[in-house]
C-alpha positions as CSV (number, residue, x, y, z in Angstrom):
1,X,5.7,1.8,17.9
2,X,8.5,1.9,15.2
3,X,12.1,1.3,15.5
4,X,14.9,1.7,13.0
5,X,16.6,-1.2,11.7
6,X,20.3,-1.2,12.5
7,X,22.2,0.0,9.4
8,X,19.2,0.3,7.3
9,X,16.7,3.3,6.5
10,X,13.6,1.3,6.5
11,X,11.4,1.3,9.6
12,X,9.8,-1.8,10.9
13,X,7.2,-2.6,13.7
14,X,8.6,-3.2,17.0
15,X,9.6,-6.8,17.7
16,X,6.4,-9.2,17.9
17,X,5.9,-12.8,18.9
18,X,5.5,-13.7,15.4
19,X,8.6,-12.1,13.8
20,X,12.0,-12.2,15.4
21,X,15.2,-10.1,14.5
22,X,16.2,-12.6,11.8
23,X,12.8,-12.4,10.2
24,X,13.1,-8.6,10.1
25,X,16.6,-8.9,8.5
26,X,15.1,-11.2,5.9
27,X,12.4,-8.8,5.2
28,X,14.5,-5.8,4.9
29,X,16.7,-7.5,2.4
30,X,13.5,-8.6,0.4
31,X,12.3,-4.9,0.3
32,X,15.4,-3.9,-1.4
33,X,15.4,-6.8,-3.8
34,X,12.1,-9.0,-3.8
35,X,13.8,-11.3,-6.5
36,X,16.9,-11.9,-4.4
37,X,17.8,-15.7,-4.5
38,X,17.4,-17.6,-1.2
39,X,21.1,-18.8,-1.7
40,X,22.3,-15.1,-2.1
41,X,20.0,-14.0,0.8
42,X,21.5,-16.8,3.0
43,X,24.9,-15.6,2.4
44,X,24.1,-12.1,3.1
45,X,22.7,-12.9,6.6
46,X,25.1,-15.8,7.3
47,X,22.2,-18.3,7.5
48,X,21.7,-21.5,5.6
49,X,19.5,-21.4,2.5
50,X,17.2,-24.0,4.1
51,X,16.7,-21.6,7.1
52,X,15.8,-18.6,4.8
53,X,13.5,-20.6,2.7
54,X,11.6,-22.0,5.7
55,X,11.4,-18.5,7.4
56,X,10.1,-16.8,4.2
57,X,7.6,-19.8,3.6
58,X,6.4,-19.2,7.3
59,X,6.0,-15.4,6.9
60,X,4.1,-15.9,3.8
61,X,1.8,-18.6,5.0
62,X,1.2,-16.4,8.3
63,X,0.3,-13.3,6.2
64,X,3.2,-11.3,7.5
65,X,5.0,-11.1,4.2
66,X,4.1,-11.1,0.5
67,X,6.7,-10.4,-2.2
68,X,4.8,-8.6,-5.1
69,X,5.5,-6.4,-8.2
70,X,4.8,-2.7,-7.7
71,X,4.1,-0.6,-10.8
72,X,5.5,3.1,-11.2
73,X,2.2,4.8,-12.1
74,X,4.1,7.4,-14.1
75,X,5.7,4.6,-16.3
76,X,2.4,3.4,-17.4
77,X,1.1,6.8,-18.2
78,X,-0.3,8.5,-15.2
79,X,1.2,11.9,-14.4
80,X,-1.1,12.9,-11.5
81,X,-1.7,11.4,-8.0
82,X,-4.5,12.8,-6.0
83,X,-6.1,12.2,-2.5
84,X,-9.9,12.5,-2.5
85,X,-11.7,13.0,0.9
86,X,-15.4,11.9,0.6
87,X,-18.3,12.8,2.8
88,X,-21.0,10.1,2.7
89,X,-24.8,10.7,3.1
90,X,-27.9,8.3,2.7
91,X,-25.9,5.0,2.3
92,X,-23.5,3.2,4.5
93,X,-19.9,4.3,4.1
94,X,-18.6,0.8,3.6
95,X,-21.0,0.2,0.7
96,X,-19.6,3.6,-0.9
97,X,-16.1,2.6,-0.1
98,X,-16.7,-0.7,-1.9
99,X,-18.0,1.1,-5.1
100,X,-15.1,3.6,-5.0
101,X,-12.5,0.7,-4.8
102,X,-13.8,-0.7,-8.0
103,X,-12.5,2.2,-10.0
104,X,-9.2,1.2,-11.8
105,X,-7.5,4.6,-11.0
106,X,-8.3,4.3,-7.4
107,X,-5.4,2.4,-5.5
108,X,-6.3,3.0,-2.0
109,X,-9.7,3.2,-0.1
110,X,-9.7,3.8,3.6
111,X,-12.8,4.5,5.9
112,X,-11.8,7.1,8.3
113,X,-13.2,9.0,11.5
114,X,-13.5,12.7,11.4
115,X,-15.1,15.3,9.1
116,X,-14.7,12.8,6.1
117,X,-16.1,9.3,5.9
118,X,-13.8,7.9,3.1
119,X,-10.1,8.8,1.9
120,X,-9.0,7.6,-1.3
121,X,-5.8,7.7,-3.4
122,X,-6.0,7.8,-7.2
123,X,-4.1,8.4,-10.4
124,X,-5.0,10.3,-13.5
125,X,-3.3,10.6,-16.8
126,X,-3.9,14.3,-17.3
127,X,-6.1,17.2,-16.2
128,X,-9.1,16.1,-18.5
129,X,-9.0,12.6,-17.2
130,X,-8.6,13.9,-13.7
131,X,-12.0,16.0,-14.2
132,X,-13.6,12.9,-15.6
133,X,-12.6,10.9,-12.6
134,X,-13.9,13.3,-10.1
135,X,-17.2,13.5,-12.1
136,X,-17.5,9.8,-11.8
137,X,-16.5,9.6,-8.2
138,X,-19.1,12.2,-7.4
139,X,-21.7,10.2,-9.2
140,X,-21.5,7.1,-6.9
141,X,-24.7,6.8,-4.9
142,X,-24.3,8.1,-1.4
143,X,-21.3,10.4,-2.1
144,X,-22.2,13.8,-0.6
145,X,-19.1,15.8,-1.1
146,X,-15.8,15.4,-2.5
147,X,-12.6,17.1,-1.3
148,X,-9.7,16.5,-3.8
149,X,-6.2,17.4,-3.3
150,X,-3.8,16.9,-6.3
151,X,-0.1,16.1,-5.4
152,X,2.3,18.6,-6.6
153,X,5.3,16.4,-5.7
154,X,5.3,12.9,-4.2
155,X,8.2,12.9,-1.6
156,X,7.1,9.4,-0.2
157,X,4.8,6.7,-1.4
158,X,5.7,3.8,0.7
159,X,4.0,0.6,-0.8
160,X,5.7,-1.9,1.6
161,X,3.3,-1.3,4.4
162,X,-0.2,-2.6,3.5
163,X,-2.8,-4.8,5.3
164,X,-3.2,-8.2,3.6
165,X,-6.8,-9.6,2.9
166,X,-8.4,-6.3,1.8
167,X,-8.0,-6.7,-2.0
168,X,-4.3,-6.4,-1.7
C-alpha cells in the first residue's frame, strides 16, 4: 500500500515497524538532496543532529536506506533506453538472468511470471549499438526469444525504489 508523504510529491510505503514518520521525513529530504549535511537536515526537521545521525545510521545498517550517486545515462553518451522481454528455453531462467545482468548496458534484470521469463532494462548509444546489443543478448545460451521495446520518451524512471542485496 502506498501513501503520499504530507507536503511532498514522493510516495512511500505505508508505515512499518522499522520506519516511523520521522524516518520517512528524513528519507524524503535525502531523496531530494542525498548530500545534505546532518546539521542542515536536523534544522529542517526540528531534530538534533545526533538524532538524525543515529537514525540515518540505523536505517543504513538495517538495509532500509542507502545514499548513492545516480548517473544520467544521456549525460554519459547513451541516447536510447529499452525494455527487453525474454523467453527462456533449455536452461534455468535464473542462470540466463545472471548472464544478462553481466552486460554493462543492462541496468535492471527481473525474473517474471507470464508469457515472458525475464524483463530487462538497458541503454544504447545509438541504433547501431542497439542492434549489436540485441544480437549479443540473443546469443546468451537459453534465450529463446527477445521482445524489445525502445522508449520514445521517458516520463518516469524512479531509481529510489530498489531492492538491496541484488547487485545494487
